[in-house]
Backbone as CSV, one residue per row, in Angstrom:
resi,resn,N_x,N_y,N_z,CA_x,CA_y,CA_z,C_x,C_y,C_z
1,MET,-8.255,-1.778,25.080,-9.058,-1.003,24.125,-8.807,-1.496,22.701
2,THR,-9.869,-1.792,21.970,-9.720,-2.235,20.595,-9.444,-1.040,19.681
3,ALA,-9.028,-1.339,18.463,-8.778,-0.271,17.492,-10.050,0.529,17.217
4,LEU,-11.182,-0.173,17.102,-12.442,0.528,16.851,-12.823,1.420,18.031
5,GLN,-12.668,0.917,19.227,-12.971,1.731,20.406,-12.098,2.983,20.455
6,LEU,-10.823,2.806,20.122,-9.910,3.956,20.113,-10.330,4.975,19.046
7,ALA,-10.661,4.479,17.861,-11.054,5.382,16.776,-12.323,6.153,17.129
8,LYS,-13.285,5.468,17.722,-14.511,6.143,18.161,-14.196,7.216,19.206
9,SER,-13.405,6.840,20.193,-13.089,7.749,21.292,-12.317,8.976,20.826
10,THR,-11.257,8.755,20.045,-10.433,9.895,19.622,-11.146,10.763,18.590
11,SER,-11.997,10.154,17.759,-12.742,10.968,16.796,-13.697,11.907,17.520
12,LYS,-14.284,11.420,18.601,-15.194,12.269,19.372,-14.433,13.342,20.153
13,GLN,-13.263,12.978,20.680,-12.441,13.972,21.379,-12.017,15.080,20.414
14,ALA,-11.538,14.664,19.241,-11.124,15.645,18.237,-12.329,16.466,17.778
15,GLY,-13.455,15.785,17.573,-14.665,16.467,17.129,-15.155,17.495,18.124
16,LYS,-15.005,17.212,19.404,-15.409,18.167,20.440,-14.611,19.462,20.322
17,GLU,-13.300,19.323,20.079,-12.453,20.506,19.913,-12.782,21.247,18.615
18,LEU,-13.040,20.497,17.556,-13.398,21.131,16.284,-14.712,21.903,16.419
19,LYS,-15.661,21.333,17.123,-16.949,21.996,17.328,-16.763,23.293,18.121
20,ARG,-15.925,23.231,19.155,-15.654,24.427,19.958,-15.038,25.528,19.102
21,LEU,-14.066,25.151,18.279,-13.390,26.138,17.440,-14.278,26.619,16.293
22,PHE,-15.148,25.740,15.811,-16.081,26.112,14.744,-16.977,27.263,15.207
23,TYR,-17.467,27.163,16.439,-18.370,28.202,16.953,-17.628,29.431,17.473
24,SER,-16.454,29.217,18.062,-15.713,30.362,18.621,-14.930,31.122,17.563
25,ARG,-14.617,30.449,16.436,-13.812,31.026,15.350,-12.396,31.378,15.827
26,GLN,-11.930,30.697,16.845,-10.596,30.988,17.391,-9.553,30.051,16.792
27,PHE,-9.334,30.205,15.491,-8.303,29.430,14.814,-7.667,30.298,13.732
28,THR,-6.484,29.909,13.314,-5.797,30.632,12.239,-5.660,29.723,11.033
29,THR,-5.432,30.325,9.889,-5.440,29.609,8.612,-4.220,29.954,7.792
30,GLN,-3.712,28.984,7.045,-2.654,29.249,6.076,-2.879,28.409,4.834
31,LEU,-2.290,28.815,3.724,-2.442,28.102,2.464,-1.440,26.959,2.364
32,LYS,-1.928,25.770,1.944,-1.029,24.663,1.605,-0.733,24.675,0.108
33,SER,-1.724,25.112,-0.661,-1.580,25.254,-2.103,-2.617,26.282,-2.541
34,LYS,-2.697,26.524,-3.845,-3.614,27.534,-4.358,-5.053,27.288,-3.922
35,HIS,-5.460,26.016,-3.880,-6.850,25.686,-3.592,-7.032,24.964,-2.257
36,GLU,-5.983,24.911,-1.437,-6.060,24.097,-0.222,-5.540,24.867,0.983
37,ILE,-6.342,24.874,2.044,-5.935,25.560,3.263,-5.779,24.558,4.402
38,VAL,-5.064,24.988,5.439,-4.964,24.208,6.668,-5.149,25.187,7.820
39,THR,-5.797,24.726,8.873,-6.038,25.583,10.030,-5.382,24.974,11.268
40,THR,-5.287,25.791,12.300,-4.780,25.279,13.570,-5.729,24.231,14.145
41,ALA,-6.991,24.259,13.713,-7.956,23.245,14.156,-7.586,21.873,13.597
42,ASP,-7.183,21.817,12.302,-6.722,20.558,11.702,-5.611,19.951,12.546
43,LYS,-4.651,20.784,12.893,-3.452,20.303,13.590,-3.760,19.848,15.010
44,LEU,-4.664,20.551,15.678,-5.048,20.160,17.030,-5.778,18.811,17.012
45,ALA,-6.704,18.661,16.086,-7.452,17.407,15.990,-6.522,16.238,15.671
46,GLU,-5.578,16.473,14.769,-4.636,15.419,14.406,-3.773,15.013,15.591
47,LYS,-3.354,15.984,16.375,-2.521,15.706,17.549,-3.263,14.827,18.552
48,ILE,-4.547,15.096,18.745,-5.364,14.306,19.671,-5.433,12.851,19.207
49,ILE,-5.677,12.656,17.916,-5.833,11.296,17.378,-4.515,10.537,17.425
50,ILE,-3.452,11.163,16.975,-2.147,10.499,16.951,-1.667,10.156,18.356
51,SER,-1.915,11.035,19.309,-1.519,10.764,20.698,-2.218,9.516,21.224
52,GLY,-3.501,9.378,20.892,-4.257,8.203,21.318,-3.719,6.921,20.704
53,ILE,-3.392,6.978,19.415,-2.844,5.795,18.733,-1.490,5.419,19.314
54,ASN,-0.635,6.404,19.504,0.708,6.137,20.037,0.657,5.550,21.447
55,GLU,-0.346,5.935,22.187,-0.479,5.422,23.556,-0.969,3.969,23.563
56,GLN,-1.950,3.669,22.716,-2.563,2.340,22.726,-1.885,1.349,21.773
57,PHE,-1.385,1.864,20.648,-0.779,0.999,19.630,0.558,1.605,19.170
58,PRO,1.545,1.628,20.062,2.794,2.336,19.782,3.614,1.782,18.616
59,ASP,3.353,0.547,18.219,4.126,-0.060,17.130,3.490,0.153,15.756
60,HIS,2.298,0.715,15.708,1.589,0.863,14.442,2.098,2.053,13.626
61,ALA,2.045,1.909,12.316,2.384,3.008,11.402,1.180,3.944,11.284
62,ILE,1.465,5.210,11.000,0.421,6.226,10.895,0.667,7.080,9.660
63,LEU,-0.397,7.309,8.883,-0.375,8.253,7.763,-1.463,9.283,8.032
64,ALA,-1.044,10.513,8.273,-1.993,11.581,8.594,-1.827,12.727,7.598
65,GLU,-2.936,13.398,7.293,-2.894,14.414,6.243,-1.885,15.516,6.532
66,GLU,-1.840,16.003,7.761,-1.007,17.173,8.041,0.440,16.824,8.382
67,SER,0.669,15.711,9.065,2.032,15.378,9.506,2.690,14.289,8.668
68,GLY,1.946,13.720,7.707,2.531,12.706,6.831,2.604,11.346,7.505
69,ARG,3.566,10.542,7.062,3.701,9.166,7.563,4.840,9.064,8.556
70,ASN,4.597,8.364,9.650,5.687,8.156,10.599,6.657,7.099,10.062
71,LYS,7.718,6.856,10.783,8.780,5.991,10.269,8.677,4.546,10.761
72,LYS,7.567,4.222,11.413,7.417,2.869,11.939,7.008,1.901,10.839
73,LYS,7.578,0.701,10.880,7.226,-0.351,9.927,6.283,-1.329,10.613
74,SER,5.103,-1.477,10.037,4.090,-2.327,10.648,3.105,-2.782,9.578
75,ASP,2.476,-3.934,9.788,1.397,-4.374,8.899,0.154,-3.507,9.089
76,TYR,0.104,-2.797,10.232,-1.038,-1.931,10.526,-0.705,-0.478,10.189
77,LEU,-1.604,0.165,9.450,-1.425,1.560,9.070,-2.704,2.331,9.356
78,TRP,-2.617,3.286,10.253,-3.729,4.188,10.530,-3.713,5.311,9.490
79,ILE,-4.871,5.594,8.904,-4.966,6.595,7.846,-5.957,7.659,8.307
80,ILE,-5.462,8.871,8.528,-6.216,9.879,9.279,-6.398,11.172,8.495
81,ASP,-7.615,11.644,8.457,-7.893,13.025,8.065,-8.583,13.670,9.271
82,PRO,-7.861,14.490,10.024,-8.400,15.003,11.288,-9.542,15.992,11.102
83,LEU,-9.559,16.653,9.930,-10.629,17.604,9.610,-10.881,17.519,8.112
84,ASP,-11.803,16.648,7.744,-12.140,16.479,6.339,-13.254,17.468,5.998
85,GLY,-12.915,18.423,5.160,-13.840,19.517,4.882,-13.338,20.805,5.506
86,THR,-12.020,21.017,5.443,-11.427,22.208,6.060,-12.006,23.496,5.486
87,THR,-12.219,23.532,4.175,-12.776,24.745,3.567,-14.189,24.999,4.085
88,ASN,-14.990,23.947,4.209,-16.313,24.101,4.815,-16.195,24.672,6.218
89,PHE,-15.294,24.094,7.010,-15.061,24.544,8.380,-14.710,26.024,8.399
90,PHE,-13.807,26.422,7.535,-13.374,27.820,7.453,-14.533,28.743,7.065
91,MET,-15.400,28.261,6.162,-16.530,29.055,5.672,-17.741,29.021,6.609
92,HIS,-17.607,28.363,7.744,-18.689,28.191,8.715,-19.833,27.358,8.145
93,ASN,-19.453,26.398,7.317,-20.377,25.391,6.791,-20.219,24.159,7.685
94,PRO,-21.297,23.645,8.278,-21.169,22.572,9.278,-20.854,21.186,8.726
95,LEU,-20.744,21.030,7.402,-20.444,19.714,6.836,-18.934,19.459,6.812
96,PHE,-18.413,19.082,7.957,-17.018,18.646,8.065,-16.984,17.455,9.009
97,SER,-15.883,16.703,8.966,-15.849,15.447,9.720,-14.441,15.085,10.160
98,VAL,-14.376,14.091,11.021,-13.130,13.449,11.424,-13.141,12.053,10.806
99,SER,-12.086,11.690,10.103,-12.035,10.407,9.411,-10.824,9.605,9.865
100,ILE,-11.065,8.397,10.371,-9.983,7.530,10.858,-10.169,6.128,10.283
101,GLY,-9.220,5.686,9.481,-9.247,4.335,8.929,-8.057,3.535,9.433
102,LEU,-8.191,2.224,9.426,-7.081,1.340,9.787,-6.943,0.273,8.712
103,ALA,-5.740,0.197,8.128,-5.455,-0.825,7.116,-4.545,-1.893,7.707
104,TYR,-4.787,-3.148,7.318,-3.907,-4.260,7.669,-3.399,-4.863,6.373
105,LYS,-2.089,-4.815,6.188,-1.456,-5.263,4.944,-2.120,-4.599,3.735
106,ASN,-2.295,-3.292,3.853,-2.824,-2.421,2.788,-4.314,-2.591,2.496
107,GLU,-5.019,-3.375,3.298,-6.477,-3.496,3.154,-7.162,-2.792,4.320
108,VAL,-8.072,-1.885,4.011,-8.784,-1.174,5.075,-9.725,-2.151,5.790
109,VAL,-9.539,-2.277,7.100,-10.317,-3.254,7.877,-11.206,-2.594,8.926
110,MET,-11.051,-1.292,9.123,-11.869,-0.580,10.102,-11.924,0.882,9.705
111,GLY,-13.074,1.514,9.931,-13.190,2.930,9.625,-14.208,3.620,10.504
112,VAL,-13.906,4.855,10.856,-14.815,5.691,11.648,-14.891,7.068,11.007
113,VAL,-16.095,7.568,10.826,-16.317,8.944,10.371,-17.246,9.614,11.370
114,TYR,-16.771,10.694,11.976,-17.581,11.421,12.965,-17.891,12.817,12.448
115,ILE,-19.176,13.184,12.487,-19.619,14.509,12.050,-19.976,15.314,13.302
116,PRO,-19.091,16.194,13.751,-19.278,16.853,15.049,-20.571,17.649,15.188
117,ILE,-20.912,18.461,14.197,-22.073,19.336,14.348,-23.376,18.535,14.371
118,LEU,-23.433,17.439,13.614,-24.608,16.570,13.631,-24.542,15.532,14.754
119,ASP,-23.361,15.390,15.353,-23.099,14.383,16.376,-23.497,12.988,15.878
120,GLU,-23.032,12.659,14.674,-23.284,11.349,14.077,-21.969,10.590,13.956
121,LEU,-21.964,9.360,14.446,-20.760,8.529,14.429,-21.000,7.307,13.540
122,TYR,-20.336,7.280,12.398,-20.401,6.158,11.464,-19.191,5.263,11.702
123,TYR,-19.390,3.943,11.639,-18.251,3.054,11.825,-18.508,1.694,11.188
124,ALA,-17.415,1.014,10.870,-17.498,-0.312,10.261,-16.206,-1.076,10.517
125,GLU,-16.341,-2.375,10.636,-15.201,-3.290,10.663,-15.429,-4.354,9.601
126,LYS,-14.345,-4.871,9.045,-14.452,-5.864,7.983,-15.280,-7.075,8.437
127,GLY,-16.299,-7.382,7.649,-17.130,-8.539,7.907,-18.177,-8.362,8.982
128,LYS,-18.302,-7.153,9.534,-19.223,-6.944,10.661,-20.337,-5.946,10.372
129,GLY,-20.377,-5.413,9.142,-21.429,-4.461,8.803,-21.043,-3.027,9.100
130,ALA,-21.890,-2.105,8.652,-21.674,-0.672,8.860,-22.805,-0.101,9.706
131,PHE,-22.463,0.885,10.521,-23.412,1.412,11.499,-23.302,2.932,11.626
132,VAL,-24.395,3.545,12.066,-24.359,4.930,12.524,-25.044,4.958,13.880
133,ASP,-24.298,5.390,14.889,-24.816,5.478,16.255,-25.506,4.181,16.694
134,GLY,-24.891,3.051,16.336,-25.387,1.749,16.777,-26.438,1.117,15.889
135,LYS,-26.933,1.851,14.894,-27.954,1.320,13.992,-27.320,0.896,12.672
136,ARG,-27.637,-0.317,12.237,-27.044,-0.834,10.999,-27.548,-0.033,9.803
137,ILE,-26.660,0.206,8.842,-27.023,0.963,7.651,-26.764,0.148,6.390
138,LYS,-27.524,0.479,5.341,-27.400,-0.200,4.056,-27.433,0.830,2.932
139,VAL,-26.789,0.510,1.828,-26.804,1.384,0.659,-28.208,1.398,0.047
140,SER,-28.434,2.370,-0.830,-29.727,2.492,-1.499,-29.938,1.373,-2.514
141,LYS,-31.165,1.262,-3.012,-31.495,0.262,-4.022,-31.736,0.905,-5.394
142,THR,-31.436,2.184,-5.523,-31.683,2.898,-6.766,-30.849,2.307,-7.900
143,SER,-31.494,2.041,-9.031,-30.781,1.429,-10.147,-30.851,2.248,-11.435
144,ASP,-31.723,3.234,-11.489,-31.864,4.080,-12.674,-31.132,5.398,-12.437
145,ILE,-30.175,5.724,-13.297,-29.351,6.914,-13.110,-30.191,8.180,-12.957
146,LYS,-31.288,8.274,-13.680,-32.098,9.502,-13.627,-32.740,9.713,-12.255
147,ASP,-32.768,8.678,-11.432,-33.350,8.778,-10.090,-32.296,8.972,-9.003
148,THR,-31.027,9.079,-9.377,-29.949,9.074,-8.382,-29.583,10.462,-7.872
149,PHE,-29.125,10.482,-6.630,-28.473,11.655,-6.044,-26.983,11.321,-5.940
150,LEU,-26.161,12.082,-6.650,-24.725,11.809,-6.741,-23.943,12.989,-6.202
151,THR,-22.750,12.719,-5.672,-21.869,13.791,-5.218,-20.466,13.580,-5.772
152,PHE,-19.651,14.609,-5.646,-18.279,14.516,-6.141,-17.343,15.398,-5.333
153,CYS,-16.067,15.048,-5.390,-14.961,15.887,-4.940,-13.890,15.788,-6.020
154,HIS,-12.762,16.442,-5.814,-11.652,16.322,-6.760,-10.348,16.713,-6.078
155,GLY,-9.266,16.197,-6.609,-7.949,16.549,-6.107,-7.534,17.932,-6.559
156,ASN,-6.337,18.354,-6.133,-5.876,19.721,-6.396,-5.213,19.905,-7.752
157,LYS,-4.817,18.804,-8.398,-4.150,18.931,-9.691,-5.154,19.339,-10.770
158,LEU,-4.662,20.045,-11.783,-5.525,20.539,-12.847,-6.231,19.397,-13.577
159,THR,-5.539,18.268,-13.742,-6.164,17.121,-14.427,-7.385,16.617,-13.660
160,ALA,-7.283,16.591,-12.335,-8.403,16.143,-11.505,-9.557,17.135,-11.588
161,LEU,-9.228,18.416,-11.554,-10.265,19.452,-11.664,-10.977,19.371,-13.008
162,ASN,-10.216,19.194,-14.063,-10.819,19.092,-15.403,-11.718,17.856,-15.515
163,SER,-11.294,16.753,-14.918,-12.123,15.544,-14.921,-13.440,15.795,-14.188
164,ALA,-13.352,16.448,-13.026,-14.556,16.731,-12.244,-15.517,17.633,-13.018
165,ILE,-14.966,18.618,-13.719,-15.802,19.518,-14.531,-16.487,18.737,-15.649
166,ASN,-15.749,17.812,-16.254,-16.307,16.966,-17.296,-17.440,16.081,-16.753
167,PHE,-17.195,15.474,-15.574,-18.222,14.637,-14.948,-19.462,15.465,-14.630
168,TYR,-19.236,16.678,-14.150,-20.358,17.551,-13.784,-21.231,17.849,-15.006
169,GLY,-20.574,18.129,-16.116,-21.310,18.424,-17.337,-22.201,17.277,-17.782
170,LYS,-21.722,16.058,-17.550,-22.500,14.879,-17.957,-23.560,14.501,-16.931
171,LEU,-23.158,14.437,-15.671,-24.033,13.856,-14.657,-25.039,14.825,-14.072
172,LYS,-24.733,16.116,-14.095,-25.711,17.099,-13.603,-26.976,17.047,-14.461
173,LYS,-26.806,16.752,-15.738,-27.947,16.666,-16.657,-28.638,15.308,-16.604
174,THR,-27.909,14.282,-16.182,-28.413,12.910,-16.259,-29.064,12.442,-14.960
175,ALA,-28.432,12.738,-13.834,-28.930,12.297,-12.528,-30.008,13.240,-12.010
176,ARG,-30.658,12.842,-10.936,-31.611,13.755,-10.285,-30.871,14.965,-9.742
177,ASP,-29.689,14.729,-9.185,-28.819,15.841,-8.788,-27.390,15.340,-8.666
178,PHE,-26.456,16.256,-8.843,-25.019,15.949,-8.771,-24.348,17.171,-8.177
179,ARG,-23.859,17.041,-6.953,-23.330,18.222,-6.282,-22.118,17.892,-5.413
180,GLN,-21.409,18.937,-5.006,-20.219,18.800,-4.171,-20.550,19.267,-2.758
181,LEU,-20.437,18.349,-1.800,-20.731,18.700,-0.413,-19.513,19.211,0.333
182,GLY,-18.327,18.835,-0.119,-17.114,19.399,0.479,-16.443,18.555,1.542
183,SER,-16.943,17.345,1.800,-16.278,16.422,2.723,-16.445,15.012,2.183
184,ALA,-15.381,14.469,1.609,-15.449,13.141,0.984,-15.842,12.064,1.984
185,ALA,-15.380,12.201,3.221,-15.709,11.201,4.242,-17.208,11.185,4.520
186,ILE,-17.811,12.366,4.627,-19.256,12.446,4.827,-19.984,11.891,3.616
187,GLU,-19.501,12.220,2.435,-20.164,11.780,1.208,-20.116,10.253,1.074
188,CYS,-19.018,9.632,1.480,-18.956,8.162,1.506,-19.942,7.612,2.543
189,ALA,-19.991,8.248,3.706,-20.917,7.809,4.754,-22.361,7.894,4.276
190,TYR,-22.669,8.927,3.503,-24.023,9.093,2.986,-24.365,8.022,1.951
191,VAL,-23.385,7.599,1.162,-23.612,6.479,0.244,-23.895,5.214,1.058
192,ALA,-23.094,4.986,2.092,-23.283,3.802,2.939,-24.659,3.791,3.588
193,ARG,-25.145,4.951,3.935,-26.430,5.054,4.637,-27.623,5.057,3.679
194,GLY,-27.342,5.168,2.382,-28.425,5.195,1.405,-29.048,6.562,1.225
195,ILE,-28.407,7.606,1.758,-28.884,8.981,1.576,-28.599,9.428,0.150
196,THR,-27.395,9.110,-0.324,-27.019,9.338,-1.715,-26.676,7.992,-2.338
197,ASP,-26.469,7.993,-3.657,-26.286,6.728,-4.375,-24.845,6.472,-4.814
198,ALA,-24.047,7.542,-4.912,-22.649,7.364,-5.327,-21.868,8.643,-5.091
199,ILE,-20.553,8.495,-4.980,-19.627,9.621,-4.998,-18.485,9.279,-5.937
200,VAL,-18.033,10.260,-6.729,-16.904,10.081,-7.634,-15.852,11.140,-7.312
201,ILE,-14.588,10.701,-7.232,-13.499,11.626,-6.916,-12.279,11.322,-7.779
202,PRO,-11.973,12.164,-8.759,-10.678,12.055,-9.435,-9.610,12.740,-8.582
203,GLY,-8.428,12.119,-8.517,-7.336,12.724,-7.751,-7.510,12.597,-6.257
204,VAL,-7.959,11.449,-5.787,-8.249,11.277,-4.361,-6.980,10.966,-3.558
205,LYS,-6.992,11.363,-2.292,-5.946,10.980,-1.334,-6.536,9.941,-0.388
206,SER,-5.731,8.980,0.006,-6.260,7.869,0.804,-6.876,8.337,2.122
207,TRP,-6.304,9.390,2.733,-6.837,9.827,4.018,-8.244,10.433,3.898
208,ASP,-8.594,10.902,2.695,-9.933,11.455,2.502,-11.014,10.381,2.575
209,VAL,-10.690,9.162,2.142,-11.741,8.164,1.913,-11.502,6.794,2.532
210,ALA,-10.356,6.570,3.152,-10.062,5.219,3.667,-11.178,4.715,4.580
211,ALA,-11.566,5.523,5.553,-12.641,5.110,6.462,-13.951,4.956,5.712
212,GLY,-14.204,5.858,4.774,-15.447,5.822,4.017,-15.594,4.591,3.148
213,THR,-14.477,4.081,2.631,-14.570,2.914,1.735,-15.094,1.680,2.452
214,ILE,-14.660,1.470,3.681,-15.146,0.274,4.383,-16.588,0.471,4.834
215,LEU,-16.989,1.714,5.093,-18.401,1.976,5.387,-19.269,1.536,4.213
216,VAL,-18.874,1.957,3.008,-19.660,1.633,1.812,-19.670,0.132,1.559
217,ARG,-18.510,-0.485,1.623,-18.432,-1.924,1.346,-19.222,-2.740,2.362
218,GLU,-19.109,-2.383,3.632,-19.820,-3.139,4.668,-21.323,-2.854,4.661
219,ALA,-21.725,-1.760,4.001,-23.153,-1.453,3.864,-23.746,-2.069,2.606
220,GLY,-22.919,-2.829,1.858,-23.406,-3.540,0.682,-23.090,-2.878,-0.643
221,GLY,-22.314,-1.790,-0.617,-21.961,-1.099,-1.844,-20.654,-1.580,-2.436
222,LYS,-20.228,-0.908,-3.507,-18.977,-1.242,-4.180,-18.089,-0.015,-4.270
223,VAL,-16.778,-0.257,-4.209,-15.804,0.831,-4.285,-14.719,0.450,-5.283
224,SER,-14.591,1.243,-6.335,-13.606,0.955,-7.382,-12.835,2.218,-7.718
225,ASP,-11.845,2.079,-8.605,-11.248,3.260,-9.209,-12.058,3.582,-10.466
226,LEU,-11.629,4.560,-11.237,-12.430,4.991,-12.386,-12.229,4.100,-13.612
227,LYS,-11.439,3.022,-13.438,-11.318,2.009,-14.488,-12.113,0.755,-14.126
228,GLY,-12.763,0.797,-12.976,-13.583,-0.326,-12.551,-12.860,-1.357,-11.708
229,LYS,-11.581,-1.119,-11.390,-10.830,-2.045,-10.548,-11.091,-1.725,-9.074
230,ASP,-11.035,-2.738,-8.229,-11.269,-2.524,-6.806,-10.369,-1.425,-6.263
231,TRP,-10.951,-0.519,-5.484,-10.172,0.567,-4.885,-9.225,0.012,-3.824
232,THR,-7.992,0.536,-3.815,-7.033,0.232,-2.755,-6.473,1.551,-2.241
233,ILE,-5.710,1.482,-1.175,-5.163,2.718,-0.601,-4.122,3.368,-1.520
234,LYS,-3.744,2.677,-2.601,-2.809,3.250,-3.563,-3.517,3.806,-4.806
235,SER,-4.848,3.692,-4.857,-5.608,4.172,-6.016,-5.584,5.695,-6.094
236,ASN,-5.613,6.212,-7.324,-5.553,7.659,-7.540,-6.928,8.310,-7.681
237,ASP,-7.967,7.502,-7.815,-9.315,8.039,-7.900,-10.280,7.006,-7.341
238,ILE,-11.555,7.398,-7.211,-12.497,6.502,-6.548,-13.910,6.716,-7.063
239,LEU,-14.652,5.615,-7.122,-16.087,5.634,-7.368,-16.716,4.710,-6.335
240,ALA,-17.464,5.282,-5.402,-18.153,4.501,-4.379,-19.647,4.577,-4.656
241,THR,-20.287,3.418,-4.835,-21.693,3.389,-5.239,-22.483,2.358,-4.435
242,ASN,-23.787,2.356,-4.680,-24.642,1.333,-4.086,-24.478,-0.024,-4.768
243,GLY,-23.631,-0.075,-5.793,-23.365,-1.318,-6.516,-24.250,-1.505,-7.730
244,LYS,-25.463,-1.000,-7.657,-26.417,-1.191,-8.748,-26.168,-0.259,-9.931
245,ILE,-25.471,0.847,-9.689,-25.256,1.840,-10.751,-23.788,1.974,-11.131
246,GLU,-22.925,1.130,-10.576,-21.490,1.263,-10.803,-21.125,1.210,-12.293
247,LYS,-21.568,0.181,-12.994,-21.197,0.021,-14.405,-21.779,1.141,-15.264
248,LYS,-23.002,1.555,-14.954,-23.638,2.640,-15.711,-22.861,3.944,-15.531
249,LEU,-22.428,4.219,-14.320,-21.653,5.440,-14.073,-20.289,5.381,-14.737
250,LEU,-19.633,4.243,-14.655,-18.321,4.091,-15.286,-18.420,4.337,-16.788
251,ASN,-19.477,3.849,-17.403,-19.669,4.071,-18.838,-19.935,5.544,-19.148
252,LEU,-20.662,6.221,-18.274,-20.994,7.628,-18.499,-19.782,8.547,-18.370
253,ILE,-18.855,8.207,-17.463,-17.743,9.116,-17.195,-16.445,8.719,-17.885
254,LYS,-16.495,7.706,-18.727,-15.272,7.310,-19.461,-14.817,8.433,-20.369
């Protein structure tokens, strides 16, 4: 089984359980911080994914949102958000996803984003293009900011929240629309598919977007930090765009 096959399989297995719990409401919730919750659904989905990786690739390192990083040393690092959009999930909003990325020597080389309620599977490997359910996808061709549909997320720190509020004040008035969907992985997938034109996130965590970054890049887009440097798994923020509006957005949000 290849890494991509494993990511597809485990994302769907985890997604099946998340879908069951989403409709049954049979999960419990606790606070991780003032603005962040975790549910038993997050933990169950993560367990399914990690078990699959440990079985097929026992020597690989793993970084997962809920359990952190394992102690294995490897050039390969799996970066997992088992339930991206936990607050949406809790609120019975169907926009949540399973996000699984794989980095080799700190470069993301494979990514899968699965949206259980829509039953949409996005995936990409380095140099092989980006796909949804077997169909190749490409970023949009929009080049004028006033015609763009933009989305955003933000980290939990006050500085990240303040940055997002500042961006909202500027871009809500400038773009066709600028809104928060609540799942960074889905929002990256939508940029890759050309549904939206960009996503900006101050205070990002790698597990939120690792899979999404390779989707965007393989679909012909660009992914940078908010200073315009190429995004890496160590970056603290992210701007993923169709490439045509990257410089214009960077200038607007400076």
